[in-house]
C-alpha positions in Angstrom: 152.4 -42.9 193.9 153.7 -42.4 197.5 155.6 -39.5 199.0 157.9 -39.6 201.9 156.9 -37.0 204.4 158.8 -36.3 207.7 156.8 -34.9 210.5 158.4 -33.3 213.8 155.1 -31.8 215.0 151.2 -32.2 215.0 151.1 -34.4 212.0 152.5 -37.2 214.2 149.3 -37.1 216.5 146.5 -39.5 216.0 143.9 -37.1 216.6 145.3 -34.7 214.0 145.7 -37.5 211.5 142.2 -38.7 211.9 141.0 -35.1 211.4 143.0 -34.6 208.3 143.2 -38.0 206.6 140.2 -39.8 208.1 142.5 -42.5 209.7 145.9 -42.7 211.4 149.0 -43.4 209.3 151.9 -45.7 210.4 155.3 -44.2 210.5 158.8 -44.9 211.3 161.2 -42.9 213.5 163.8 -40.8 211.7 165.4 -37.4 212.1 166.4 -34.1 210.2 170.2 -33.4 210.8 171.6 -29.9 211.4 168.4 -28.5 212.5 166.7 -27.6 215.7 163.2 -26.4 216.6 161.8 -23.2 217.6 158.5 -22.2 218.8 156.0 -20.6 216.2 152.6 -19.3 216.7 150.2 -20.0 213.7 147.2 -18.0 212.8 145.2 -20.5 210.5 141.8 -21.0 212.5 141.3 -24.5 210.9 144.7 -25.8 211.8 144.4 -24.3 215.3 141.0 -26.1 215.7 142.4 -29.4 214.5 145.5 -29.4 216.6 143.9 -27.7 219.5 146.7 -25.0 219.9 148.2 -22.0 218.1 151.7 -22.7 219.3 153.4 -25.1 217.0 157.1 -25.7 216.2 159.2 -24.9 213.1 162.5 -26.2 211.8 165.4 -24.0 212.0 168.7 -24.9 210.2 172.1 -24.9 212.0 175.6 -25.6 210.9 176.1 -28.4 213.5 175.4 -32.0 212.5 175.0 -32.7 216.2 171.6 -30.9 216.1 169.0 -33.3 215.1 165.2 -33.1 215.3 163.5 -36.5 215.9 160.2 -37.3 214.3 158.4 -39.7 212.1 158.6 -40.6 208.5 155.4 -41.3 206.8 154.6 -42.5 203.3 151.4 -40.6 202.0 149.4 -40.9 198.8 149.2 -38.0 196.4 145.7 -37.2 198.1 147.0 -37.5 201.7 150.0 -35.3 200.7 147.5 -32.6 199.4 145.5 -33.0 202.6 148.6 -32.3 204.7 149.5 -29.4 202.5 146.0 -27.9 203.1 146.3 -28.3 206.8 149.6 -26.5 207.3 149.5 -22.8 208.0 150.6 -20.3 205.4 153.9 -19.8 207.6 155.1 -23.1 206.3 156.2 -24.5 202.9 157.2 -28.0 201.9 160.8 -28.6 201.1 162.7 -31.9 200.3 165.4 -32.8 202.7 167.8 -35.8 203.3 166.9 -37.5 206.6 169.4 -39.1 209.0 168.5 -42.5 207.5 169.5 -41.3 204.0 165.9 -41.0 202.7 164.9 -37.9 200.8 161.6 -36.6 202.3 159.3 -33.6 202.2 159.2 -31.7 205.5 157.4 -28.3 206.3 159.9 -25.5 206.9 159.4 -21.7 207.2 157.8 -20.1 204.2 
């Protein structure tokens, strides 16, 4: 089974993908509507080591459909989705959202 996962942050980076999944994953551009990004400092040492930084971003909902966060839509296997979950800091949880394209995808939001 595959899962649609939208990334607006470090999961789009080849080096991060290689560290988490063992290979790079092809994706397609898409966006989350009525959201913007804010800076968030993570504390998970493993995630910091993989990404190379503690300062990450987090989605913040707005009431304005003109606010859109661009990113990449990936299709992950069950194992890859579990690996992505393990990578994310405890400040994030996975939530299903509808993307600009109309596709429903998982995205990491504030826990």
